[in-house]
N, C-alpha and C positions, 0 to 999 in steps of 0.2 A: 678417190674419194667420195665423189657422189655416187658410182656405182656401189661403193659400201654401204653409204646411206640410204639409198634404195633398197638394199637387203634387208637393213635393219629395220627401214620403214615397213618392209613387205613383212618380214617377220613379226612386228610389234602389232600389225592389222591383223596377222593370223591369229595371233594369241589373243588380240581383244575381241574375235568374233568367235573363239574358242569358248572364252569366259562367259562372253554373253549367252552362248547357246547352252554352256553349261548351268547358268543362271535360270534361263529359260526351262531347261528340263528340271532342275530341283523346282521350280514353281508348279511346272506340269505333273511331278510327281506328287503334289499334295492334292491334286484332284479326286473327289470322292465319285462322281457320277462315272467314271472310267474304271473304278475298281468293283461296284457293285456287281455281286454274283448270283447265280439263280439259288432258290431255296425249295426245300420240301413243301408238299401240298399240306403236310399234317404239322407243320412246324409252328412257333410261335406260342401265344396264350390266349385261348378262348375259353368261354364259360358259356354252357346254353341256358336262356333266359335272361342272358345279360349283355348289355353293351360292355365291350373291355376297351380301354385306351391308355396311351401313354406310359407304356413301360420302362421303369428305369432299371438297370441291372448292375449288379456286382457280384465277383467272384469271392468267396469265402469257403477255403478248406475243400477247394475241388469242385464245388455245387455253385450254380448260379442263380443266384436270388434275384428275382424281379418284382417291383413295387409298381403296382399299376392302378389305375381307376376302373369302377365297376358301378353300372346301377341297371335297375330292371328295365328289360326291351319290351316295354309296354305301350311306348308312345312312339311318334317319329324320331329318330335320330337328329339331334342330340338333345332335344329340349330338357327332358327330365334329368340333366346331371345338375341343373342349378338346384335343385332341392332333394336329389336323391343319390348323389354320387358319394361312394367311400373308397378307402384305399385298402387292398388288398396285397396278401403276399404269396408268390407262387416259386417255385424251384425248378430246376432241371439239372441232369447231369452233362449238357452240352449248352453252348448259348444260343444254339438255334432253335432250341426245344424238341418236344413239346414241353410245356411249363404245365406241372400240376398244382393246383389252388390248396394253400395251406390254410390260411384263416385271413380275417379281417383284423388289419392293425388299426386303422382311423377310422371310427365309425361315429354313430350318434352318442353325444354324452350330455350332461347336465347344461341346460340351456343358458346359465351364468357364463359360459366359455364363449370364447371368440370363434370356435371352431365346432361348435356343439352339433351341426345338422347336417353339415354337408363338407366334403373334403375331397381334393382334386389335384392333378397335375403333381403328382409325386416324384422327387429327384434324390436319389441315395447317394451318400458320400461316406467317406471313413475319415474322421478328424480326431488326431489325438488319440486313436486307440477306440474311439467310439463310433459307432454307427450313427449318423445323423439324418434322417429323412426330413427333408424341408417340402412343402406342399402350401397351396392356397385353401382356404375355407371359408365358411361364412356361418353367421349364427341368426340370421332372417332378421336381427333386431332393427336394422336399418336397410333400408330400401332405397334402390337409384329409380327413377324416373320412369324407367321402362318396366317397372316392376319387378326387377332383379336384385337379389340380394349383394350388400356390398361384400366384396371378396378381398381377404387379406391374407398376407404371407408370414408363417410361422414353422416351427419345425418340433420335432420329437426325438428323442435319443435312446440308444439301447446300448448296454455293454456286450451283447450278443446279437448277431442278426436275426435270430428267432425271438427276441425279445426278453421280456416286456418292454415295451416302449413308454417312455415319460414323456407326456405331451407338455409344452409349455402353455401356461397360464393366459400369457398374452401373445399377440403376434408382434413380429419383431419392429414393424412401423405401422402405426395407426392410420393407414392410408388405403385408398384403393389399389390393390396389387393382385396381380395374376403371373402365370408362367415363371416362377422364381428359378434361377440358375445361378449357381456359385463359382466362383474363383478362390481357392484356398492358397493363399500366398506363402513361401518360404517361412516368414517370420510369424505365420499362423493369423495374419490380418485377413478380412474377409471382402470380397466384392460380391455385392448381389445385385445382379439383372432382373427386372421385372417390367411389367406393362400395366397401364390402367385400361379401363373399359372402351376408351378411343384408340387402343393400341400405341400409344404415347410411351415411349421406352426411356425408363430409369435406371441409374446405376446409383446405388448406395454402398457405402464403405464402413467397416468396422474395425475395431482394432482386435477383436477376437469373436468367436462365434456368439457369445453374449452380449455382444454389442457394448455400448449404444451404436446405432446404425444411423448415420446421416447421408443424405443425398449429395453427390458429386457432380451427377450429370443429368438434367432433369428433360434432356429432350434428344436422345443419341442419333435417330436418324429421322430428320424432319420429313425428308423427302418420300418415306414409305410407309404403308403401315404393316408392321411385322409381328411376330408372336412366337411362342413356342421355343424358348432358348435353350442353348448349350454351350457353355464356354470352354475353351481347353487352351493350352499355351504350347508353343512349339518353336522353338531356336529364339526366344526371347521376345516373340509376339504373341499378342492375346489375338484368338480365333473366336468366332460366334458364327455357329450355325442356327439356321432359324426358318420360319415359313415365312415366305413372302405372301402376304395376305392376298393384295390383288394384285400382284404381278407386277409392280413397280421396278424391281430388282433384274427379275429372270425373264419378263416378258409373259409370263406365265402364272396365272393364279393357283397360288397355294404350294407352288414349289418350292423345294429347298434352295436357301441362299446362304452364301458365306461371305463374311464380313472379317475384316483384319485390322488390328490397332495396335500402335507401338508401347501403350502404356495401360490398355484395358479401360480406361475412362472415356477419352475423346479420341479425335483424328482417326475416327472409323472410316475405312475405304472397302470398295469392291474387292474380295479376293478375285485373282485371275485363275482360274476360271470361277465365275460366280455360282452357278448351278451347282447344286449337292445331288439332287435326286428329282426325277419327275414323277409321273402319276401311274408308271407300269411296272408291275410284278413280274419277274420272269420266273418260272418254275423249272425243276431239274427236267422234268419230262419235255420241254421245250414249248409248253403253252403260256400264254401271257394273261394277266389280270390289268386289265385298266381300272384304277381305282376311282371310285366317286370321290372319295377323301384320302389324302396321304399326309400326315400332320405329325406334329410333338417328336422331332427328330431328337434322339437321344445317342450315346456313343457308349460302346464298352471298351475301356481302355485297360489292356493287360499287359504287363511286363514292358511299359513305355511305347506301347504299340495299339494304335486303333485297330480294333479288329472285327468290330460290327456296329452296323448303323440299327437303330431301333425305330420303328415308325407305328402310329396308329392308323390302323386302316378300316376304311368303310366302303363296302361293296354294292351300296345301295339297299343291302338287307341286314347285314352283319356287322359288327365289327369286332376287331382283336389286336394284339399286339404283336407285329410281325418284324423279328430279325432278318438281315440280311447281310452276308459276308463281305467283307472288304478284302481283294486279293490284288496283288500283296496288301498286308497291311500298312499303315500309314505311321509310320516313327515318329514320336513326339517326345520332347525333352520338357523338363521343368514344369511338370504338370503336378 
Protein backbone atom coordinates (compact mmCIF):
# COMPACT_ATOMS: atom_id res chain seq x y z
CA UNK A 1 0.00 0.00 0.00
CA UNK A 2 2.68 2.46 1.04
CA UNK A 3 4.83 1.61 -1.98
CA UNK A 4 1.79 2.15 -4.20
CA UNK A 5 1.17 5.48 -2.50
CA UNK A 6 4.81 6.47 -2.98
CA UNK A 7 4.52 5.59 -6.68
CA UNK A 8 1.34 7.65 -7.00
CA UNK A 9 2.92 10.59 -5.15
CA UNK A 10 5.99 10.36 -7.33
CA UNK A 11 3.90 10.35 -10.50
CA UNK A 12 1.80 13.20 -9.11
CA UNK A 13 4.94 15.23 -8.33
CA UNK A 14 6.28 14.64 -11.83
CA UNK A 15 2.96 15.74 -13.27
CA UNK A 16 2.93 18.92 -11.15
CA UNK A 17 6.52 19.74 -12.16
CA UNK A 18 5.67 19.14 -15.83
CA UNK A 19 2.64 21.42 -15.62
CA UNK A 20 4.69 24.12 -13.91
CA UNK A 21 7.43 23.82 -16.53
CA UNK A 22 4.85 24.05 -19.29
CA UNK A 23 3.34 27.15 -17.66
CA UNK A 24 6.77 28.73 -17.45
CA UNK A 25 7.40 27.91 -21.11
CA UNK A 26 4.08 29.43 -22.13
CA UNK A 27 4.93 32.59 -20.21
CA UNK A 28 8.43 32.69 -21.66
CA UNK A 29 7.02 32.18 -25.15
CA UNK A 30 5.32 35.57 -24.81
CA UNK A 31 8.68 37.32 -24.51
CA UNK A 32 9.27 40.11 -26.99
CA UNK A 33 12.98 40.73 -26.37
CA UNK A 34 14.12 37.21 -27.33
CA UNK A 35 12.16 37.31 -30.60
CA UNK A 36 13.46 40.61 -32.00
CA UNK A 37 15.35 40.04 -35.23
CA UNK A 38 17.80 42.03 -37.36
CA UNK A 39 16.68 44.57 -39.97
CA UNK A 40 17.93 46.05 -43.22
CA UNK A 41 19.61 49.44 -43.07
CA UNK A 42 17.23 50.93 -45.63
CA UNK A 43 14.10 49.74 -43.82
CA UNK A 44 11.47 51.83 -42.01
CA UNK A 45 10.20 55.31 -42.81
CA UNK A 46 12.49 58.33 -43.15
CA UNK A 47 12.09 61.76 -44.74
CA UNK A 48 14.85 64.18 -45.69
CA UNK A 49 14.49 67.47 -43.82
CA UNK A 50 12.12 66.06 -41.19
CA UNK A 51 12.17 64.30 -37.88
CA UNK A 52 9.83 61.29 -38.23
CA UNK A 53 8.32 59.59 -35.21
CA UNK A 54 5.77 57.16 -33.83
CA UNK A 55 4.63 55.02 -36.77
CA UNK A 56 1.42 52.98 -36.44
CA UNK A 57 0.81 50.40 -39.19
CA UNK A 58 -2.19 48.52 -40.58
CA UNK A 59 -2.37 46.10 -43.52
CA UNK A 60 -5.06 46.82 -46.12
CA UNK A 61 -5.46 44.97 -49.46
CA UNK A 62 -1.91 43.62 -49.41
CA UNK A 63 -0.24 46.96 -48.62
CA UNK A 64 1.13 48.23 -45.31
CA UNK A 65 -0.08 51.70 -44.36
CA UNK A 66 1.87 53.69 -41.78
CA UNK A 67 0.63 56.80 -40.01
CA UNK A 68 3.43 58.76 -38.39
CA UNK A 69 4.33 62.19 -37.01
CA UNK A 70 6.79 64.52 -38.73
CA UNK A 71 8.13 68.03 -38.19
CA UNK A 72 10.96 70.03 -39.82
CA UNK A 73 14.42 69.15 -38.48
CA UNK A 74 15.50 72.75 -37.97
CA UNK A 75 16.15 72.61 -34.22
CA UNK A 76 17.42 70.09 -31.70
CA UNK A 77 15.25 66.99 -31.47
CA UNK A 78 12.44 66.89 -30.34
CA UNK A 79 11.54 70.43 -29.20
CA UNK A 80 9.72 71.71 -32.30
CA UNK A 81 7.08 68.99 -32.35
CA UNK A 82 5.11 70.96 -29.77
CA UNK A 83 4.15 73.51 -32.42
CA UNK A 84 5.08 71.94 -35.79
CA UNK A 85 4.12 68.26 -35.77
CA UNK A 86 1.67 66.90 -38.34
CA UNK A 87 0.49 63.37 -39.17
CA UNK A 88 1.40 61.79 -42.50
CA UNK A 89 0.55 58.64 -44.43
CA UNK A 90 3.19 56.35 -45.97
CA UNK A 91 2.94 52.94 -47.66
CA UNK A 92 5.05 49.86 -48.34
CA UNK A 93 4.63 46.42 -49.90
CA UNK A 94 6.27 44.85 -46.84
CA UNK A 95 5.99 45.60 -43.11
CA UNK A 96 9.73 46.29 -42.92
CA UNK A 97 9.61 48.92 -45.66
CA UNK A 98 11.05 51.17 -46.85
CA UNK A 99 7.85 53.23 -46.63
CA UNK A 100 7.03 55.89 -49.19
CA UNK A 101 5.41 59.18 -48.22
CA UNK A 102 1.91 59.72 -49.61
CA UNK A 103 0.42 62.85 -48.04
CA UNK A 104 -0.33 64.84 -44.92
CA UNK A 105 -3.56 63.59 -43.35
CA UNK A 106 -3.78 65.71 -40.17
CA UNK A 107 -2.25 69.16 -40.59
CA UNK A 108 -3.14 72.70 -39.66
CA UNK A 109 -6.75 73.87 -39.94
CA UNK A 110 -8.93 76.73 -38.73
CA UNK A 111 -7.96 77.93 -35.25
CA UNK A 112 -11.45 77.35 -33.82
CA UNK A 113 -10.75 73.59 -33.66
CA UNK A 114 -9.06 71.67 -30.86
CA UNK A 115 -6.41 70.23 -33.28
CA UNK A 116 -5.80 73.32 -35.40
CA UNK A 117 -2.02 73.69 -35.07
CA UNK A 118 -0.28 70.50 -33.93
CA UNK A 119 -1.06 66.78 -34.26
CA UNK A 120 1.11 63.95 -32.91
CA UNK A 121 1.27 60.29 -31.77
CA UNK A 122 -1.10 58.65 -34.28
CA UNK A 123 -2.53 55.18 -33.71
CA UNK A 124 -4.59 53.49 -36.45
CA UNK A 125 -7.51 51.06 -35.92
CA UNK A 126 -10.30 49.46 -37.93
CA UNK A 127 -13.67 49.67 -36.16
CA UNK A 128 -16.93 48.46 -37.69
CA UNK A 129 -15.62 48.73 -41.23
CA UNK A 130 -14.20 52.25 -40.76
CA UNK A 131 -10.60 53.34 -40.31
CA UNK A 132 -10.12 55.33 -37.12
CA UNK A 133 -7.00 57.40 -36.48
CA UNK A 134 -6.50 58.45 -32.85
CA UNK A 135 -3.97 61.15 -32.03
CA UNK A 136 -3.25 63.96 -29.61
CA UNK A 137 -3.22 67.59 -30.69
CA UNK A 138 -3.41 71.19 -29.55
CA UNK A 139 -4.78 74.54 -30.66
CA UNK A 140 -2.45 76.69 -28.50
CA UNK A 141 -5.39 78.58 -26.98
CA UNK A 142 -4.51 77.17 -23.57
CA UNK A 143 -0.90 77.04 -22.41
CA UNK A 144 0.51 75.16 -19.46
CA UNK A 145 2.96 76.71 -17.01
CA UNK A 146 6.09 75.62 -18.92
CA UNK A 147 4.81 77.51 -22.00
CA UNK A 148 3.75 74.35 -23.81
CA UNK A 149 0.29 73.81 -25.29
CA UNK A 150 -2.48 71.84 -23.66
CA UNK A 151 -2.67 68.54 -25.57
CA UNK A 152 -5.91 66.61 -25.91
CA UNK A 153 -6.96 63.35 -27.58
CA UNK A 154 -9.37 62.87 -30.45
CA UNK A 155 -9.74 61.04 -33.74
CA UNK A 156 -10.47 61.15 -37.46
CA UNK A 157 -12.52 58.60 -39.45
CA UNK A 158 -12.34 57.40 -43.07
CA UNK A 159 -14.18 54.77 -45.10
CA UNK A 160 -11.04 54.22 -47.18
CA UNK A 161 -7.51 53.93 -45.78
CA UNK A 162 -6.42 56.56 -48.32
CA UNK A 163 -9.03 59.04 -47.08
CA UNK A 164 -10.64 61.45 -47.10
CA UNK A 165 -10.41 61.76 -43.31
CA UNK A 166 -13.19 63.39 -41.32
CA UNK A 167 -11.75 65.03 -38.21
CA UNK A 168 -13.92 65.39 -35.13
CA UNK A 169 -14.84 68.89 -34.05
CA UNK A 170 -14.09 68.17 -30.37
CA UNK A 171 -11.65 65.95 -28.44
CA UNK A 172 -13.04 62.87 -26.70
CA UNK A 173 -12.15 64.34 -23.28
CA UNK A 174 -11.53 67.98 -22.46
CA UNK A 175 -8.47 67.24 -20.32
CA UNK A 176 -4.69 67.14 -20.76
CA UNK A 177 -4.12 63.88 -22.64
CA UNK A 178 -1.29 62.37 -24.65
CA UNK A 179 -0.20 58.98 -26.10
CA UNK A 180 -3.67 57.52 -26.80
CA UNK A 181 -4.06 53.72 -27.03
CA UNK A 182 -7.32 51.86 -27.62
CA UNK A 183 -8.77 48.48 -26.81
CA UNK A 184 -11.91 47.69 -28.81
CA UNK A 185 -13.98 45.08 -27.01
CA UNK A 186 -16.20 42.45 -28.65
CA UNK A 187 -19.31 44.46 -27.70
CA UNK A 188 -17.71 47.48 -29.48
CA UNK A 189 -17.15 49.34 -26.22
CA UNK A 190 -13.85 51.20 -25.90
CA UNK A 191 -11.06 51.40 -23.35
CA UNK A 192 -8.81 54.42 -23.91
CA UNK A 193 -5.45 54.72 -22.14
CA UNK A 194 -3.57 58.02 -22.07
CA UNK A 195 -1.26 60.04 -19.85
CA UNK A 196 -1.06 63.65 -18.69
CA UNK A 197 1.91 66.03 -18.69
CA UNK A 198 3.33 64.49 -15.50
CA UNK A 199 3.11 60.96 -17.00
CA UNK A 200 0.23 59.95 -14.75
CA UNK A 201 -1.73 57.24 -16.58
CA UNK A 202 -5.50 57.21 -17.01
CA UNK A 203 -8.03 54.80 -18.49
CA UNK A 204 -11.35 56.03 -19.84
CA UNK A 205 -14.18 53.86 -21.13
CA UNK A 206 -17.05 54.46 -23.53
CA UNK A 207 -19.97 52.33 -24.77
CA UNK A 208 -18.88 53.04 -28.35
CA UNK A 209 -16.35 55.05 -30.34
CA UNK A 210 -18.58 58.12 -30.21
CA UNK A 211 -18.63 58.10 -26.40
CA UNK A 212 -19.32 59.47 -23.94
CA UNK A 213 -15.92 58.74 -22.37
CA UNK A 214 -15.61 58.55 -18.59
CA UNK A 215 -12.47 57.98 -16.52
CA UNK A 216 -12.43 54.56 -14.80
CA UNK A 217 -8.84 54.60 -13.50
CA UNK A 218 -7.05 57.86 -12.74
CA UNK A 219 -3.66 56.44 -11.68
CA UNK A 220 -2.84 53.15 -13.39
CA UNK A 221 0.75 52.71 -12.15
CA UNK A 222 1.71 55.21 -9.41
CA UNK A 223 5.17 53.68 -8.85
CA UNK A 224 6.62 54.65 -12.24
CA UNK A 225 6.50 57.21 -15.02
CA UNK A 226 5.27 55.46 -18.17
CA UNK A 227 4.23 56.64 -21.63
CA UNK A 228 3.79 55.61 -25.29
CA UNK A 229 1.18 52.90 -24.80
CA UNK A 230 -0.02 49.98 -26.91
CA UNK A 231 -2.80 47.65 -25.70
CA UNK A 232 -3.60 44.15 -26.86
CA UNK A 233 -5.47 41.13 -25.52
CA UNK A 234 -4.19 37.56 -25.25
CA UNK A 235 -5.85 34.52 -23.72
CA UNK A 236 -8.33 36.65 -21.80
CA UNK A 237 -5.76 39.00 -20.26
CA UNK A 238 -5.00 42.59 -21.21
CA UNK A 239 -1.42 43.46 -22.11
CA UNK A 240 0.27 46.85 -22.16
CA UNK A 241 3.62 47.63 -23.69
CA UNK A 242 5.03 51.09 -23.07
CA UNK A 243 8.12 53.19 -22.50
CA UNK A 244 9.65 53.00 -19.02
CA UNK A 245 10.52 56.68 -18.89
CA UNK A 246 12.92 56.76 -15.92
CA UNK A 247 13.64 53.03 -15.59
CA UNK A 248 11.51 52.20 -12.54
CA UNK A 249 10.20 48.95 -14.13
CA UNK A 250 13.08 47.70 -16.26
CA UNK A 251 16.02 49.30 -14.48
CA UNK A 252 16.90 51.19 -17.66
CA UNK A 253 15.73 54.64 -18.76
CA UNK A 254 13.33 54.58 -21.73
CA UNK A 255 13.47 50.82 -22.33
CA UNK A 256 10.28 49.01 -23.35
CA UNK A 257 8.16 47.51 -20.55
CA UNK A 258 5.31 44.98 -20.42
CA UNK A 259 2.40 44.98 -17.95
CA UNK A 260 -0.60 42.65 -17.68
CA UNK A 261 -4.11 42.94 -16.19
CA UNK A 262 -7.09 40.55 -15.95
CA UNK A 263 -9.64 43.28 -16.76
CA UNK A 264 -7.77 46.06 -18.56
CA UNK A 265 -8.71 48.64 -15.93
CA UNK A 266 -6.86 47.85 -12.70
CA UNK A 267 -4.82 45.06 -11.03
CA UNK A 268 -1.95 45.75 -13.42
CA UNK A 269 1.21 43.76 -12.72
CA UNK A 270 4.65 43.38 -14.26
CA UNK A 271 4.72 40.76 -16.97
CA UNK A 272 7.45 38.12 -16.67
CA UNK A 273 9.69 39.06 -18.39
CA UNK A 274 9.03 42.78 -18.08
CA UNK A 275 11.55 44.02 -20.68
CA UNK A 276 10.25 44.33 -24.25
CA UNK A 277 13.31 45.93 -25.92
CA UNK A 278 16.52 47.80 -25.15
CA UNK A 279 18.22 50.59 -27.13
CA UNK A 280 20.18 48.42 -29.58
CA UNK A 281 19.10 47.80 -33.17
CA UNK A 282 20.81 44.91 -34.95
CA UNK A 283 21.29 45.09 -38.72
CA UNK A 284 21.41 42.10 -41.07
CA UNK A 285 25.08 42.77 -41.83
CA UNK A 286 25.88 42.20 -38.16
CA UNK A 287 26.45 45.85 -37.24
CA UNK A 288 24.67 47.48 -34.30
CA UNK A 289 23.04 50.84 -33.72
CA UNK A 290 23.00 52.05 -30.12
CA UNK A 291 20.05 54.44 -30.22
CA UNK A 292 20.11 57.74 -28.40
CA UNK A 293 16.34 57.29 -27.98
CA UNK A 294 14.06 54.38 -28.83
CA UNK A 295 10.43 55.02 -27.93
CA UNK A 296 6.78 54.87 -29.00
CA UNK A 297 6.33 51.05 -29.24
CA UNK A 298 3.57 49.97 -31.62
CA UNK A 299 2.68 46.47 -32.84
CA UNK A 300 1.54 45.00 -36.14
CA UNK A 301 -1.02 42.22 -35.62
CA UNK A 302 -1.80 40.05 -38.64
CA UNK A 303 -3.98 36.92 -38.61
CA UNK A 304 -4.01 36.87 -34.81
CA UNK A 305 -0.21 37.08 -34.56
CA UNK A 306 2.07 39.92 -33.50
CA UNK A 307 4.59 40.02 -36.34
CA UNK A 308 6.44 43.35 -35.97
CA UNK A 309 7.39 45.86 -33.31
CA UNK A 310 7.66 49.50 -34.44
CA UNK A 311 9.64 52.20 -32.63
CA UNK A 312 10.55 55.82 -33.07
CA UNK A 313 14.37 55.97 -33.31
CA UNK A 314 16.71 58.92 -32.74
CA UNK A 315 20.43 58.34 -33.36
CA UNK A 316 21.61 61.75 -32.17
CA UNK A 317 21.16 63.35 -35.60
CA UNK A 318 18.21 61.82 -37.43
CA UNK A 319 14.93 60.23 -36.40
CA UNK A 320 12.74 57.70 -38.18
CA UNK A 321 10.17 54.91 -37.68
CA UNK A 322 11.84 51.50 -37.43
CA UNK A 323 10.07 48.14 -37.77
CA UNK A 324 11.73 45.05 -36.29
CA UNK A 325 10.47 41.51 -36.93
CA UNK A 326 9.37 39.18 -34.15
CA UNK A 327 10.34 35.58 -34.94
CA UNK A 328 8.48 33.47 -34.32
CA UNK A 329 5.43 35.76 -34.18
CA UNK A 330 3.50 35.98 -30.92
CA UNK A 331 0.04 34.37 -31.17
CA UNK A 332 -2.78 36.46 -29.75
CA UNK A 333 -6.48 35.93 -29.25
CA UNK A 334 -9.40 38.21 -28.51
CA UNK A 335 -7.79 41.18 -30.25
